[in-house]
N, C-alpha and C positions, 0 to 999 in steps of 0.2 A: 262331356266326357268326365267323370268324377275321381279327384285326387283322395287317396289316405294315407294319412301317415301314421306311422306304427311304431311303436317303441317295444323292443326284446332283449332277451338276456343271453347270456351263455354263465351257465351255472357248473357247477361239477366238474365230470370227465368231460364235459362238452365244450369247456374253456379251451380243449386242446385243438377243436376243429378249425380248420383257416376258413378265409373267408369264402373261398373257393367252395371248401364243403357245403358252408351254408347257405349259399347262394344255391347248389344244389336240393340240398334239402328244402329250401324254402320255394322253389319252383315246382318240386315235389306236391309239394303241402299244397300250393295253390291249384294244382290238378286235382287233388285228393278232395279238396274242399269247393271245387267246380265254382269257382270264384271268376266272373266273368271279366276278364282282363281286355286290356286296350293292347295290343300288338305293334310294334312297328313296320313300317313298309319295307320293301322291297323283296329280295328272292330269298332271305332267310330272317322271317319275322321272328321278332323275340319280345316277350311280354314284359311291359314297359314298368322297369323296376327301378329305381335312382335308390343307390346306398349310400350311405354319408359316416364318412368318418370312421371306419370299423377298427376295430378293436386287434392290436397284433396278437397270433397264436399264442395258446399259454397261459392267457390274462383273461380270468374270469369277467364278467360284467353287468351290470345292472340296468344299462342305458344306452342299448346300440339303436340306431333308429334306419329307416328306409320308408320311400313314398311310391306307391302303387297308383298306377290307372287304371280305372276300370271304362267298361264301354258300356255299363248298365249301373244306375243307382243303386246302392247296398246302404243299410245301416252300418254304419263302424264299427260298433258294440258287437252286433250280430256277427259282422266278419271278422272282427277277432275271436271272437269263440270257435268259429268254425276254425280257422287258421290254427290257433293254439292247439286244439284235437288231433288237428295233421301233423302235427310236429314234434319229435322225442323232446321228452322229458328233460328238460336243461336249457332247451332252447323253448322257451317261453314269450308269447307276446301279451305284453301287461299291461297298453294302452293302444288306441286307436282313434284319431280324430281326422274328420274332414279338413283339409287343405282350404282355407279361406285366405293366405295371405302368401306372398310368395317370397322369394331367396330365404329357403328354411336353411338351407347349407351354413347361410351368412351368419344365422344364429349359434352354430355350434360353436362358439369363441374359445372353450375350455372346460376342462375336465375336473373333476373330484376324484383322485386315487386312493384307495388303501391299500398300504402294503405290510403285510403279516413278517415280522422279522423273528423267528425262533432260534432260540438260545442266545438273544441280544436283551440287554439289562435295558432297562427305561432311559436310567442313569446317561448309559453309555449313549443311545440313542438322542437323547435331549444334547448334549454338546455337541455331538455332530451337529443338529438341525443349526444349533445357535453358530458355528463354525463356517457352515454351508451359509445360512442366512446374512451372515455379515462379511461374506465375501463381495468383490465387486463383481469379478465373472469367476466361473466356475468350469474350465476347458477340459471337456471328456471327447474322447474317440470312439467311433460307432465304423463298424465295417459294412458297406453300403454296396450295392449293385457295381458303383464304380468308384469302388475303391475304397479306401478307410479315410473318413472323414472327421476333422476337429471343429467342434462348436461350443458355445457357450450356454450349460445349463441351467445355470443360474437365472438369467434375462425371462426363461420362460416358466420361472415359478413364481406363481401370487400368493401363496400361502403355506406355509407347513408346518407342521408341528408333529412332535412326540407323543403318544399315550402309552399306559402300562395295556397290556393284552393279557388275555386268559392264559393260564399255563395248563393246560388242558390236552396236551400230546406228550403221552409217557415216555420218558427218556430225553424230553427237550430243555427242560428245566424253564427259565425266565423266556418271556416276550412281549416284544415293544410292537406297537403299531405304529405307523407314519400314515397320516392324514395330509395329501397335498393336493393344492389347485394348479395343473399346469396349464398355461395358455399354448392354443394351436398355434404355434408359430412354423413359418419355414426356414430352414430345417425341422421337421418336429421333432419334439424333444419326448421320450417316452420315460416312463417311472424307472426304469431299469438304467437309463441315461443320470436322471438322478441319483440310484443307488450309487453308481459309478462316482457321481462326483462328491457324494460324503464319502466314499472309500478317500479321492484323491485329500480331500480338505481336512478331516479328522481319522482317517483309517478304520473306517467304521467295514468292516466286513466279516457278516452274517455266516454262518458256520453251515448254512443250508438256505438253498436257494429261497428267495421272495415270495410269497403268494400273494399277489397282486389283483385286485379288481377294480373294474370303473364302478365308481358308484352312482354318478351324474355326468351329464356334459350339457351345455347349452351357453347362456347369455352369460357372460363374466360382469359380477357387479364390483369394480375394481375398488369403493372403499371398504366393502367389508370382505373383500376377498371369496364370496359365495358363489352357487352357479346356479342358475335360476333355469327352470323348467321351460325347453324350446316350446313345448306344443300349447303352453297357456295364450299366444296370440290368436291361435286358430281357434280354440276353446272360446275365446272373447268374441270372436268376430263371428261366429259361428249364429245362423236366425235364432235359435234359443235363447242365446245369450243377451244379445239384443235386445228380445220381447220381454226378458226379466228385467232389463234394466230400463227398459221403457216403463215396465208396471210402477217403478219407485224405489226408493231405498229401502223401506223395509219389507220390500220381495225382493229383492236380491240380498238382503242381509243373513236371511236363512239356508242360502244354497252358497254361502263362503265362508268355509272353516277361518278363524282367527289366526292359527298358524299350525305349525305340524305338531302332532300327536306325542 
């Protein structure tokens, strides 16, 4: 039985799809692409699909992940192309690797988020960020299915910075961009919780709702505050990677870029 790990996006209007909506769309895509899925046992067999840490409804994402189990071996890249063609634009399959390691969900330790704050001057955003980071704790409240819950938003934030954003929307004026790395803790701290914390510590209140996008999720480098690719260990453990490594340093050097473009 082969396991394939996929990275997919939620872009444009498709960011408003719920996780349940995506599940339905993805299972239809599996049927359209005639993917030889493995199924669970029992009276109502289901395709073996494992979803990991889905983004909240209404947020965009460039880094959602899932794993499927196949009854027959398939090439991951060919499978990626078939599934991508079978999904609506905005739900795009951007990467696929064969699973060669365990505990994939454990590698999703943190997320890199971007929040676009239209109508907010970058200087005001910078002051709010400084106040938030200087606080030992920032208590916020969120209503859950078990009622109103209070928790510390500051403890989850590994990095937070304010950048000057593009003033490209008529009638909006200034625009600030917040980039933040948030640890995956329990209870989960979401970008809107951090925005509530900025309002509590520095009275930062954007005049329009923030546009939120997850740019990455994976292993957290605590020293640099960066998030690394969770699929990299599977690529490194693949037979092709092992063969390249065994061929010597010069053979591997041409395959590995020096850094991001």
